C-alpha positions as CSV (number, residue, x, y, z in Angstrom):
1,M,120.4,80.4,-49.7
2,Y,121.2,80.8,-46.1
3,R,124.0,78.8,-44.5
4,L,125.4,78.5,-41.0
5,S,127.8,81.4,-40.2
6,T,128.7,80.9,-36.5
7,T,127.4,79.4,-33.3
8,L,127.4,81.3,-30.0
9,I,127.7,79.1,-26.9
10,G,127.6,80.4,-23.3
11,H,124.1,80.4,-21.9
12,E,123.2,77.7,-19.4
13,D,119.5,77.3,-20.3
14,D,117.0,78.1,-23.2
15,V,117.8,81.3,-25.1
16,K,114.4,83.1,-25.2
17,S,115.0,86.4,-26.9
18,L,117.5,88.4,-29.1
19,A,118.1,92.0,-30.1
20,F,121.1,93.7,-31.8
21,L,122.9,96.9,-30.9
22,D,124.5,96.9,-34.4
23,D,125.7,94.2,-36.9
24,D,128.7,93.5,-34.7
25,S,126.9,93.3,-31.3
26,I,124.1,90.9,-30.4
27,V,122.1,90.8,-27.2
28,S,120.5,87.7,-25.8
29,A,118.2,86.8,-22.9
30,S,117.8,83.4,-21.4
31,R,116.0,81.2,-18.8
32,D,119.4,81.2,-17.1
33,S,118.4,84.7,-15.8
34,T,121.1,86.5,-17.7
35,V,121.3,89.1,-20.5
36,R,124.5,88.7,-22.5
37,I,126.2,90.8,-25.1
38,W,128.2,89.1,-27.9
39,N,130.7,91.2,-29.8
40,R,132.1,90.3,-33.2
41,I,135.9,89.9,-33.1
42,N,136.2,92.5,-35.9
43,H,133.9,93.9,-38.4
44,N,135.1,91.6,-41.2
45,S,135.0,88.4,-39.1
46,K,132.1,86.0,-38.8
47,D,133.2,85.0,-35.3
48,F,132.3,86.6,-31.9
49,D,134.1,86.9,-28.6
50,Q,132.8,85.1,-25.5
51,S,129.7,86.7,-24.1
52,I,129.7,89.4,-21.5
53,I,127.0,89.2,-18.9
54,N,125.3,92.6,-19.0
55,F,122.6,92.0,-16.4
56,K,121.4,89.1,-14.2
57,S,117.8,88.9,-13.0
58,S,116.4,86.9,-10.1
59,K,114.2,84.9,-12.5
60,F,113.9,83.9,-16.2
61,V,114.5,86.7,-18.8
62,N,112.1,86.3,-21.7
63,S,112.0,89.5,-23.7
64,L,114.4,92.1,-25.1
65,A,114.4,95.4,-27.0
66,I,116.9,98.2,-27.6
67,Y,116.1,101.7,-26.6
68,R,117.6,104.3,-28.9
69,Y,116.8,108.0,-28.4
70,N,118.7,111.3,-28.2
71,N,122.0,109.5,-28.7
72,E,121.2,107.2,-25.7
73,N,121.3,103.4,-26.2
74,L,120.0,101.1,-23.5
75,I,119.2,97.4,-23.3
76,V,115.6,96.8,-22.2
77,S,115.0,93.3,-20.7
78,A,112.1,91.7,-18.8
79,G,110.8,88.4,-17.7
80,S,109.1,86.4,-15.0
81,D,110.1,88.8,-12.2
82,N,107.5,91.2,-13.7
83,I,110.0,94.1,-13.9
84,I,111.4,95.9,-17.0
85,N,115.1,96.6,-16.6
86,L,117.1,99.1,-18.6
87,T,120.9,98.8,-18.6
88,S,123.8,100.4,-20.4
89,P,125.4,98.3,-23.1
90,D,128.7,99.0,-21.3
91,A,127.5,97.5,-18.1
92,I,129.2,94.3,-16.9
93,Y,127.6,92.2,-14.2
94,P,128.3,92.3,-11.3
95,N,130.6,95.3,-11.6
96,F,128.0,98.1,-12.2
97,N,129.5,101.5,-11.9
98,D,126.7,103.9,-10.7
99,N,128.1,106.8,-12.7
100,D,128.7,105.1,-16.0
101,N,126.2,102.3,-16.1
102,E,123.0,103.5,-14.4
103,E,120.2,101.0,-14.2
104,F,116.5,101.8,-14.5
105,C,113.5,99.7,-13.5
106,L,109.9,100.0,-14.7
107,I,107.4,98.4,-12.3
108,G,103.7,97.9,-12.9
109,H,103.1,94.4,-14.4
110,T,101.8,91.7,-12.2
111,S,103.0,88.7,-14.2
112,N,105.7,87.5,-16.7
113,I,106.6,90.1,-19.3
114,C,106.9,88.4,-22.7
115,S,107.1,91.3,-25.2
116,L,109.0,94.6,-25.5
117,D,109.2,97.2,-28.2
118,T,110.5,100.8,-28.3
119,L,109.9,104.1,-30.2
120,H,111.5,107.4,-29.4
121,N,111.3,107.8,-25.6
122,L,108.6,105.2,-25.3
123,I,108.5,101.5,-24.3
124,I,105.6,99.1,-24.8
125,S,105.4,95.8,-22.9
126,G,103.1,92.8,-23.2
127,S,102.5,90.5,-20.2
128,W,100.8,87.4,-19.0
129,D,98.7,89.7,-16.8
130,S,96.5,90.3,-19.9
131,T,97.7,93.9,-20.3
132,A,100.0,95.9,-22.5
133,K,101.5,99.1,-21.1
134,V,103.1,102.1,-22.7
135,W,105.8,103.7,-20.6
136,D,107.6,107.1,-20.7
137,K,111.2,106.1,-20.2
138,N,112.2,109.5,-18.9
139,T,109.6,109.6,-16.1
140,G,109.1,105.9,-15.6
141,E,105.3,106.5,-15.7
142,I,102.7,104.4,-17.5
143,L,101.2,106.6,-20.2
144,Y,98.7,104.1,-21.4
145,D,97.4,101.0,-19.7
146,L,95.9,98.8,-22.5
147,K,93.3,96.6,-20.9
148,G,90.9,94.5,-22.9
149,H,92.5,91.2,-23.7
150,E,91.2,88.2,-21.7
151,H,94.5,86.3,-21.6
152,S,98.2,86.9,-22.0
153,V,99.4,89.6,-24.4
154,W,102.1,87.8,-26.3
155,S,103.2,90.7,-28.5
156,A,102.8,94.5,-28.5
157,K,104.1,96.8,-31.1
158,F,104.2,100.5,-31.9
159,L,102.6,101.8,-35.1
160,D,103.3,105.4,-34.0
161,S,103.7,107.1,-30.7
162,N,100.0,107.0,-30.0
163,T,98.9,103.9,-31.9
164,F,99.7,100.3,-31.0
165,I,98.8,96.8,-32.0
166,T,98.6,93.8,-29.7
167,C,98.0,90.0,-30.0
168,S,97.0,87.6,-27.3
169,A,96.3,84.1,-26.1
170,D,92.6,85.0,-26.4
171,T,93.1,84.6,-30.2
172,T,92.5,88.2,-30.9
173,I,94.4,91.1,-32.4
174,K,93.6,94.6,-31.1
175,K,94.5,98.1,-32.4
176,W,94.7,100.9,-29.9
177,V,94.8,104.7,-30.1
178,K,96.2,105.9,-26.8
179,N,94.1,104.1,-24.1
180,K,91.2,103.4,-26.4
181,Q,90.7,100.1,-28.2
182,V,89.6,101.0,-31.7
183,K,89.6,97.6,-33.4
184,S,89.4,94.0,-32.2
185,F,88.9,90.7,-34.1
186,I,89.5,87.0,-33.8
187,A,92.6,86.4,-35.8
188,H,93.5,82.7,-35.3
189,D,92.0,79.4,-34.0
190,D,94.5,79.3,-31.2
191,V,96.9,81.5,-29.2
192,V,98.4,84.4,-31.3
193,R,102.1,84.5,-30.5
194,D,103.7,87.4,-32.4
195,I,102.9,90.2,-34.8
196,I,105.0,92.3,-37.1
197,V,104.3,95.3,-39.4
198,L,105.2,94.8,-43.0
199,P,106.9,97.4,-45.3
200,N,103.6,98.2,-47.2
201,G,101.8,98.9,-43.9
202,D,100.1,95.5,-43.7
203,F,100.9,93.2,-40.8
204,A,101.5,89.5,-40.2
205,S,100.6,87.3,-37.2
206,C,101.6,83.8,-36.2
207,S,99.9,81.4,-33.9
208,N,99.8,78.1,-32.1
209,D,97.3,77.0,-34.9
210,L,100.4,76.5,-37.1
211,T,99.6,79.4,-39.5
212,I,101.0,82.8,-40.4
213,K,98.3,85.2,-41.6
214,I,98.8,88.4,-43.6
215,W,96.3,91.2,-42.8
216,D,95.3,94.4,-44.7
217,F,96.0,97.2,-42.2
218,E,93.2,99.4,-43.5
219,T,90.4,96.8,-43.6
220,F,91.8,94.1,-41.3
221,Q,90.8,91.5,-43.9
222,N,92.9,88.4,-44.2
223,K,94.9,88.5,-47.4
224,A,96.9,85.2,-47.2
225,I,97.5,82.2,-44.9
226,L,101.0,80.7,-44.9
227,T,101.1,77.1,-43.9
228,G,104.0,74.7,-43.5
229,H,105.0,74.7,-39.8
230,Q,104.2,71.5,-38.1
231,S,103.8,72.9,-34.6
232,F,103.4,76.2,-32.7
233,I,104.9,79.3,-34.3
234,Y,106.6,81.5,-31.8
235,S,108.2,84.4,-33.6
236,L,108.3,86.5,-36.7
237,S,111.0,88.9,-38.1
238,L,111.5,90.7,-41.3
239,L,114.4,90.9,-43.8
240,S,115.3,94.1,-45.6
241,N,113.6,92.9,-48.9
242,G,110.3,92.2,-47.1
243,D,110.8,88.4,-46.7
244,I,109.2,87.1,-43.5
245,V,111.2,84.8,-41.2
246,S,109.3,82.5,-38.8
247,C,110.3,80.0,-36.2
248,G,108.6,77.6,-33.8
249,E,108.2,74.4,-31.9
250,D,108.9,72.2,-35.0
251,R,112.6,73.2,-34.5
252,S,112.6,75.0,-37.8
253,V,113.2,78.5,-39.2
254,R,111.3,79.3,-42.4
255,I,111.8,82.1,-44.9
256,W,108.7,83.3,-46.8
257,R,108.5,85.3,-50.0
258,D,105.3,86.2,-51.9
259,Y,103.4,83.9,-49.5
260,Q,105.6,80.9,-50.4
261,C,108.2,79.2,-48.2
262,I,111.6,79.5,-50.1
263,Q,113.9,78.0,-47.5
264,I,113.7,75.9,-44.3
265,I,116.5,75.8,-41.7
266,T,116.1,72.9,-39.3
267,L,117.9,73.0,-36.0
268,P,119.1,70.2,-33.6
269,C,116.9,71.3,-30.7
270,V,113.4,71.0,-29.4
271,S,112.2,74.6,-29.8
272,V,113.3,77.7,-31.7
273,W,112.1,80.6,-29.6
274,K,113.2,83.7,-31.5
275,T,114.7,84.9,-34.7
276,I,115.9,88.4,-35.6
277,A,117.3,89.8,-38.8
278,L,120.4,91.9,-38.5
279,N,121.0,95.0,-40.7
280,N,123.2,93.0,-42.9
281,D,120.3,90.4,-43.3
282,D,122.0,87.7,-41.4
283,I,119.5,85.8,-39.3
284,A,120.2,85.1,-35.6
285,I,118.3,82.2,-34.0
286,A,117.7,81.5,-30.3
287,S,116.8,78.0,-29.3
288,S,116.1,75.6,-26.5
289,D,119.5,73.9,-26.6
290,K,121.1,77.0,-24.9
291,T,122.6,78.1,-28.3
292,I,122.5,81.0,-30.6
293,R,123.2,80.3,-34.3
294,I,123.7,82.9,-37.0
295,F,122.9,82.1,-40.6
296,T,124.0,84.2,-43.6
297,K,123.8,84.4,-47.4
298,D,127.2,86.2,-47.6
299,A,129.8,83.7,-48.6
300,S,132.5,85.7,-46.8
301,R,130.7,84.9,-43.5
302,F,130.0,81.2,-44.2
303,A,131.1,78.8,-41.5
304,T,134.1,76.6,-42.4
305,E,133.5,73.3,-44.0
306,K,134.5,71.6,-40.7
307,E,131.9,73.7,-38.8
308,Q,129.3,73.0,-41.4
309,S,130.0,69.3,-41.1
310,L,129.8,69.4,-37.3
311,F,126.4,71.2,-37.5
312,L,125.0,68.7,-40.0
313,R,126.2,65.8,-37.9
314,E,124.6,67.3,-34.9
315,L,121.4,67.7,-36.9
316,E,121.5,64.1,-38.2
317,E,122.0,62.7,-34.7
318,S,119.3,64.7,-33.1
319,S,116.3,62.8,-31.8
320,I,112.8,63.3,-33.0
321,D,109.9,62.5,-30.7
322,K,108.6,59.0,-31.5
323,T,105.0,60.0,-30.6
324,L,104.9,62.2,-33.7
325,Y,105.0,59.0,-35.8
326,N,103.1,56.5,-33.6
327,D,100.8,55.8,-36.6
328,V,103.7,54.7,-38.8
329,S,104.6,51.1,-39.1
330,K,108.2,50.3,-39.8
331,N,107.0,47.7,-42.4
332,D,105.4,50.6,-44.4
333,V,108.6,52.7,-44.5
334,Q,110.9,52.5,-47.5
335,S,114.6,52.1,-47.3
336,V,116.9,55.1,-47.2
337,D,118.2,53.9,-50.7
338,S,114.8,54.9,-52.1
339,L,115.8,58.6,-51.8
340,N,118.4,58.1,-54.6
341,N,115.5,57.8,-57.1
342,E,113.2,60.5,-55.6
343,S,113.0,64.2,-55.6
344,A,110.5,66.5,-53.9
345,T,108.4,69.3,-55.4
346,L,108.4,71.6,-52.3
347,E,111.2,73.1,-50.3
348,G,111.2,71.6,-46.9
349,E,109.3,68.5,-47.8
350,T,110.1,65.6,-45.4
351,K,110.3,61.8,-45.9
352,L,110.6,59.1,-43.3
353,V,112.9,56.2,-44.3
354,K,114.5,53.2,-42.7
355,N,118.3,52.8,-42.5
356,K,120.1,49.4,-42.9
357,S,119.9,48.8,-39.1
358,G,116.1,49.4,-39.1
359,T,116.2,52.8,-37.4
360,L,113.7,55.3,-38.7
361,E,115.3,58.5,-40.0
362,L,113.8,61.8,-41.2
363,Y,115.1,63.5,-44.3
364,Q,114.2,67.0,-45.6
365,W,114.4,68.3,-49.2
366,T,116.6,71.4,-48.9
367,N,118.4,73.2,-51.6
368,S,117.5,70.5,-54.2
369,Q,118.8,67.6,-52.1
370,W,117.8,65.3,-49.3
371,I,119.5,65.9,-46.0
372,K,119.0,63.9,-42.8
373,I,117.5,66.1,-40.1
374,G,117.2,63.5,-37.3
375,Q,116.2,60.0,-36.2
376,I,113.1,58.8,-34.4
377,A,113.9,58.3,-30.7
378,S,114.3,54.7,-29.7
379,S,111.4,53.0,-28.0
380,S,111.3,53.3,-24.3
381,E,111.7,49.5,-24.0
382,D,115.3,50.0,-25.2
383,R,116.2,52.6,-22.6
384,P,118.7,51.7,-20.0
385,K,117.6,51.9,-16.4
386,Q,118.9,54.8,-14.4
387,F,120.1,54.5,-10.8
388,Y,118.7,57.0,-8.2
389,N,118.4,56.9,-4.5
390,G,119.0,53.2,-4.1
391,G,116.8,52.0,-7.0
392,F,116.7,51.7,-10.8
393,Y,114.2,53.7,-12.9
394,D,113.1,54.0,-16.5
395,Y,113.0,57.8,-16.2
396,I,114.3,60.4,-13.8
397,F,112.7,63.8,-14.4
398,D,113.8,67.3,-13.2
399,I,110.6,69.1,-12.1
400,D,111.0,72.9,-11.9
401,I,108.6,74.1,-9.1
402,E,109.9,77.6,-8.4
403,D,112.3,79.9,-10.3
404,G,115.7,80.2,-8.7
405,K,115.5,76.9,-6.8
406,P,117.0,73.6,-7.9
407,P,114.6,71.2,-9.6
408,L,113.0,68.3,-7.7
409,K,113.8,64.7,-8.9
410,L,110.9,62.5,-9.9
411,P,111.9,58.9,-10.6
412,V,109.4,56.9,-12.6
413,N,109.1,53.3,-13.9
414,L,106.9,52.4,-16.9
415,T,104.9,50.0,-14.7
416,D,103.9,52.9,-12.4
417,D,100.4,54.3,-12.3
418,P,100.9,58.0,-13.4
419,Y,98.2,59.2,-10.9
420,E,99.7,57.4,-7.9
421,V,103.2,58.6,-8.8
422,S,101.9,62.2,-9.1
423,E,99.9,62.0,-5.9
424,K,102.9,60.7,-3.9
425,F,105.2,63.3,-5.4
426,L,102.9,66.2,-4.6
427,E,102.3,64.9,-1.0
428,K,106.1,64.3,-0.4
429,N,107.0,67.8,-1.5
430,N,104.0,69.6,0.2
431,L,102.7,70.8,-3.2
432,P,99.1,71.7,-3.8
433,G,96.7,69.1,-5.3
434,E,95.8,71.5,-8.1
435,Y,99.0,70.3,-9.8
436,L,97.8,66.7,-10.1
437,Q,96.3,66.8,-13.6
438,Q,99.3,68.8,-14.9
439,M,101.7,66.2,-13.4
440,V,99.8,63.3,-14.9
441,Q,99.7,64.8,-18.3
442,F,103.4,65.6,-18.1
443,L,104.1,61.9,-17.4
444,L,101.8,60.6,-20.1
445,T,103.5,62.9,-22.6
446,N,107.1,62.5,-21.6
447,A,107.3,58.9,-20.2
448,E,106.4,57.0,-23.2
449,G,104.4,53.8,-22.3
450,I,103.9,54.6,-18.6
451,G,101.0,52.7,-17.1
452,A,100.6,50.4,-20.1
453,K,98.9,47.2,-19.2
454,S,99.5,43.8,-20.8
455,Q,96.6,42.8,-23.1
456,I,97.2,39.1,-22.3
457,A,95.2,37.3,-19.6
458,T,96.8,34.4,-17.7
459,T,94.8,31.3,-16.7
460,T,95.9,28.3,-14.8
461,T,94.8,24.7,-15.7
462,S,94.7,22.5,-12.6
463,S,94.9,19.1,-14.4
464,N,98.5,19.6,-15.6
465,N,99.6,22.5,-13.4
466,T,100.7,24.5,-16.4
467,T,100.0,28.1,-17.3
468,T,98.7,29.1,-20.7
469,K,98.2,32.5,-22.1
470,T,95.1,33.4,-24.0
471,T,93.9,36.6,-25.6
472,S,90.3,37.6,-25.3
473,N,88.4,38.1,-28.5
474,I,86.2,40.8,-26.9
475,L,87.8,42.2,-23.8
476,P,89.2,44.6,-23.2
477,Q,87.6,47.0,-25.5
478,T,90.4,49.0,-27.1
479,K,88.7,51.3,-29.6
480,Y,86.6,54.3,-28.9
481,L,83.0,54.4,-30.3
482,S,81.7,57.6,-31.8
483,F,78.6,59.2,-33.3
484,E,79.8,60.4,-36.7
485,K,76.8,60.4,-39.0
486,L,76.2,63.6,-40.8
487,D,73.3,64.3,-43.2
488,L,74.6,67.5,-44.7
489,N,71.5,68.3,-46.8
490,K,69.2,67.8,-43.7
491,L,71.5,69.9,-41.6
492,I,71.6,72.8,-44.1
493,N,67.9,72.8,-44.5
494,A,67.4,72.9,-40.7
495,F,69.8,75.7,-40.4
496,K,68.0,77.8,-43.0
497,R,64.6,77.1,-41.4
498,L,65.7,77.9,-37.9
499,N,67.9,80.9,-38.8
500,S,64.9,82.5,-40.5
501,K,62.8,82.1,-37.3
502,Q,65.3,84.2,-35.3
503,P,64.9,87.9,-34.8
504,E,66.6,89.8,-37.6
505,D,69.5,91.0,-35.4
506,K,70.1,87.4,-34.3
507,Q,70.2,85.8,-37.7
508,L,73.6,84.6,-39.0
509,D,74.9,85.8,-42.3
510,V,76.8,82.7,-43.2
511,D,76.8,80.1,-46.1
512,L,77.1,77.0,-44.0
513,E,77.0,74.7,-47.1
514,T,80.0,76.4,-48.6
515,L,81.9,76.2,-45.3
516,F,81.3,72.4,-45.1
517,N,82.2,71.9,-48.8
518,C,85.5,73.9,-48.3
519,E,86.1,72.1,-45.0
520,N,86.5,75.4,-43.2
521,Y,85.9,73.8,-39.8
522,S,87.2,76.7,-37.7
523,K,84.5,79.0,-39.3
524,I,81.9,76.3,-38.8
525,Q,82.8,76.1,-35.2
526,E,82.6,79.9,-34.9
527,S,79.1,79.8,-36.5
528,A,77.9,77.1,-34.1
529,M,79.1,79.1,-31.1
530,E,77.2,82.1,-32.4
531,M,74.0,80.0,-32.7
532,I,74.4,78.9,-29.1
533,S,75.0,82.5,-28.0
534,Y,72.1,84.2,-29.9
535,W,69.4,81.7,-30.9
536,D,66.4,80.8,-28.8
537,D,66.9,77.7,-26.6
538,N,64.6,75.4,-28.7
539,S,66.7,76.1,-31.8
540,K,70.2,75.5,-30.2
541,L,70.2,71.7,-30.6
542,L,71.3,72.1,-34.2
543,A,74.4,74.0,-33.1
544,F,75.4,71.2,-30.7
545,D,74.8,68.7,-33.4
546,I,77.2,70.6,-35.7
547,L,79.9,70.6,-33.0
548,R,79.3,66.8,-32.6
549,A,80.0,66.3,-36.3
550,I,83.1,68.5,-36.5
551,I,84.7,68.0,-33.1
552,T,87.5,65.7,-34.3
553,K,88.4,68.1,-37.1
554,I,88.9,71.2,-35.1
555,K,91.5,72.5,-32.6
556,P,90.0,73.3,-29.2
557,N,89.9,76.9,-28.0
558,E,89.1,78.2,-24.6
559,N,85.4,78.9,-25.6
560,L,84.7,75.2,-26.3
561,F,84.5,73.9,-22.8
562,P,82.2,76.7,-21.5
563,V,79.8,75.8,-24.4
564,I,80.0,72.1,-23.4
565,R,79.2,73.0,-19.8
566,T,76.2,75.1,-21.0
567,G,75.0,72.0,-22.9
568,L,75.4,69.7,-20.0
569,E,73.5,72.1,-17.7
570,S,70.6,72.5,-20.2
571,N,67.1,71.5,-19.0
572,I,66.5,70.3,-22.6
573,S,67.4,66.6,-22.5
574,K,68.2,66.5,-26.2
575,I,70.8,69.3,-25.9
576,Q,72.3,67.4,-22.9
577,M,72.3,64.2,-25.0
578,M,74.0,65.9,-27.9
579,T,76.6,67.6,-25.7
580,I,77.5,64.2,-24.3
581,R,77.9,62.9,-27.9
582,I,80.4,65.8,-28.5
583,L,82.4,64.5,-25.6
584,I,82.1,60.9,-26.9
585,N,83.6,62.0,-30.2
586,T,86.2,64.0,-28.4
587,F,88.0,60.8,-27.4
588,S,88.9,60.3,-31.0
589,A,90.3,63.8,-31.6
590,K,93.9,63.4,-32.5
591,Q,96.5,65.0,-30.2
592,W,94.1,66.8,-27.8
593,G,91.1,64.5,-27.3
594,E,92.5,62.0,-24.9
595,P,94.5,64.6,-22.8
596,M,91.3,66.6,-22.3
597,M,89.2,63.6,-21.3
598,L,91.9,62.4,-18.8
599,D,90.8,65.2,-16.5
600,A,88.8,63.2,-13.9
601,D,86.9,66.3,-12.8
602,I,85.0,66.3,-16.1
603,L,83.0,63.3,-14.8
604,D,81.6,65.4,-12.0
605,I,80.4,68.0,-14.4
606,I,78.7,65.4,-16.7
607,F,77.1,63.1,-14.1
608,T,74.9,65.4,-12.2
609,E,71.4,64.9,-10.7
610,L,70.0,66.7,-13.7
611,L,71.4,64.0,-16.0
612,Y,70.1,61.2,-13.8
613,E,66.6,62.8,-13.8
614,N,66.7,63.1,-17.6
615,L,67.8,59.5,-17.9
616,N,64.6,58.5,-16.0
617,K,62.5,60.6,-18.5
618,D,64.2,59.9,-21.8
619,S,64.1,56.3,-23.0
620,T,65.1,57.0,-26.6
621,F,68.5,58.6,-27.1
622,L,70.0,59.4,-23.7
623,P,70.5,55.8,-22.4
624,I,72.6,54.7,-25.4
625,T,74.5,58.0,-25.3
626,V,75.4,57.7,-21.6
627,S,76.4,54.0,-21.9
628,T,78.7,54.8,-24.9
629,L,80.4,57.6,-22.9
630,I,81.0,55.2,-20.0
631,L,82.4,52.6,-22.5
632,N,84.8,55.1,-24.0
633,Y,85.9,56.1,-20.5
634,S,86.7,52.5,-19.7
635,V,88.9,52.3,-22.8
636,L,90.7,55.4,-21.6
637,V,91.2,53.9,-18.2
638,N,92.6,50.7,-19.6
639,K,94.9,52.5,-22.0
640,F,96.4,55.0,-19.6
641,S,95.9,53.3,-16.2
642,V,93.9,56.1,-14.7
643,N,92.9,55.2,-11.1
644,A,91.0,58.3,-10.4
645,I,88.7,57.8,-13.3
646,Y,88.4,54.1,-12.6
647,H,87.0,54.6,-9.2
648,K,84.6,57.4,-10.2
649,L,83.4,55.3,-13.1
650,L,82.5,52.3,-10.9
651,K,80.3,54.6,-8.7
652,I,78.6,56.0,-11.8
653,I,78.0,52.6,-13.3
654,K,76.4,51.4,-10.1
655,K,74.0,54.4,-10.1
656,V,73.2,54.1,-13.8
657,L,72.3,50.4,-13.4
658,S,69.5,51.4,-11.2
659,I,67.7,53.4,-13.9
660,S,64.9,51.5,-15.6
661,N,65.1,53.2,-19.0
662,L,68.6,52.0,-19.4
663,L,67.9,48.5,-18.1
664,N,65.2,48.2,-20.8
665,D,67.5,48.9,-23.7
666,D,69.6,45.9,-24.7
667,E,72.3,47.9,-26.7
668,S,72.8,50.3,-23.8
669,L,73.2,47.4,-21.4
670,Y,75.6,45.6,-23.7
671,R,77.9,48.6,-23.9
672,L,77.8,48.9,-20.1
673,I,78.8,45.2,-19.6
674,V,81.7,45.7,-22.1
675,A,82.7,48.7,-20.1
676,I,82.6,46.7,-16.8
677,G,84.6,43.9,-18.4
678,T,87.2,46.4,-19.7
679,L,87.5,48.1,-16.3
680,N,87.8,44.6,-14.7
681,H,90.6,43.8,-17.1
682,Y,92.5,46.9,-16.0
683,K,92.0,46.2,-12.3
684,K,89.8,43.5,-10.6
685,I,86.5,45.0,-9.4
686,D,85.6,44.5,-5.8
687,N,82.1,42.9,-5.5
688,L,82.0,42.3,-9.3
689,S,78.9,40.1,-8.8
690,E,76.9,43.1,-7.7
691,Y,77.6,44.8,-11.0
692,L,76.9,41.7,-13.1
693,S,73.6,41.0,-11.3
694,A,71.9,43.6,-13.5
695,F,72.6,41.4,-16.5
696,A,71.3,38.2,-15.0
697,T,68.3,38.0,-17.3
698,K,70.3,38.8,-20.5
699,N,70.8,35.4,-22.0
700,S,71.5,36.2,-25.7
701,E,74.8,34.8,-27.1
702,R,76.6,38.1,-27.0
703,F,75.8,38.7,-23.4
704,E,76.8,35.1,-22.5
705,L,80.1,35.5,-24.2
706,I,80.9,38.7,-22.3
707,K,79.9,37.2,-19.0
708,K,82.1,34.2,-19.7
709,D,85.0,36.5,-20.7
710,I,84.7,38.5,-17.5
């Protein structure tokens, strides 16, 4: 089993990439803009000297490779300055000697360069500009410009001097021969981050979809899916025996053999960006805590007991994001003493327990024992206030706006409206309004509890001049409604019938029933997208209904929203209705649903003149659908204190209340009045009586209770 060997400290920001000149010399690249070389004290030592800065860029350095050809060794580095730099391993910044340490630059990319690989006299690079480029180092020319990906090329590798393989944020893997794309396929459900060639000629890829996939190189068929990571997987490397090493956003490094995880190394950081295997099979790890750690199986290179203890203590005391365990009640968590009587069946299995002081701690089953790997971060309510610029704040964030410039300070209190804070920050610093939604989402993610509103209403009793607190039985609405019903037999029969009516070249060769039974929702989503692309308009309703049924079970990809926009713009009111039901169910999609619906601009895409026209025509399904969407949005506003959506929603409600089809449907009206009451709970509505006048004739008990509550 791998154990800590040594820790290399010297970088001033995230370490993003690693390479090695030999077993005694490691090269690292960092967001601190430097490339550093770390030399082992002597060949038999586990320890390294202090780093030497080999090169300093004007911006972040994100990728590395070593160029070895004709007895020439060069360090290849690149990053967000869009330039590939080649430096001698003997170069020491800033004392470059033009004779001994000549520096080369390769210029051609137009965005961040995130991947580098070398073969003979060639270099291949992958970039956020959606291209990979193959360079002749000797001439500095681009031999092949590989264009075809729709988004960032996260990894590009040589197969031979004329054959290359790339993976991308567009979820595809592509094979190239010279400039020609000869194979392309969708490999994952989300961004593909890295790719490596295995000893038998197959290859492996990793993704933001939390999986590693093994592919047959001849047929490009998937041979295995490796699961276990709990967040994005960033990097893959290979040990000499063929074991795969992976790392990612779940702060772990995992070692895989025969498609099974055999060891997990958890680090006291937020992200593990890169791993490499040295020739001696030691593993070097680059992470977000500015640190490089080396792990080994060779007992002669194990860290001392004191160093091991310090590492374990650092791991035990590391904080784990509380939001990952929001659904866990302390009352349901067992005592740490329960671990004495428990063992796990899988390497890396985790268990949440409660220590004697009540703090939640996370333990991991490693090497046949439970080890503590962190504790759940304290609630924001317990955070001490921080002083800044004459005031006290719950949070003070550093906001990086431009590489090379100091971050801007953003002080925030939990009582602040995230939209108002973001708008003022952008205005004060002359920043474009396009950043607004990104800023709001940053605050909602990182400032736990911001914008939260009390759920208790205060009323005053004049007779005794005392104040009592009462909690409404109805308002505010706090749970999202959804349209979840699925009659699988009816759906399968409809698919078979409609599929058979399509032209032969448009028919889908897919067993939808098996996909549902196997819960292969990513493939079901792909099939629904194909129906929308290829079927005739009158048959497409089924595809939107399928997406409605599975939307909470899938991870969104960049093709999803264009499909939703297509549905919203459809002249067929039933397709428009079903698309809105997809959005209604999206509110309940864990992790991504609420962040997506927090974009206030979506309301402008939904509530168009076409929708209002269809509302006037459709008295059956569309009114209840629209009122449910508005109700869910009111829950979102009250939960996250979103002023921009609040104001847009009030205008929409006023217009919707003028449509007779909706006024004639009691259930639709009831959901609307609950939405109005929920919005009014968040912030008092001006001219509230104008909104309530639409319900004047509704005298049933449930309407009267709501009116009284409002």
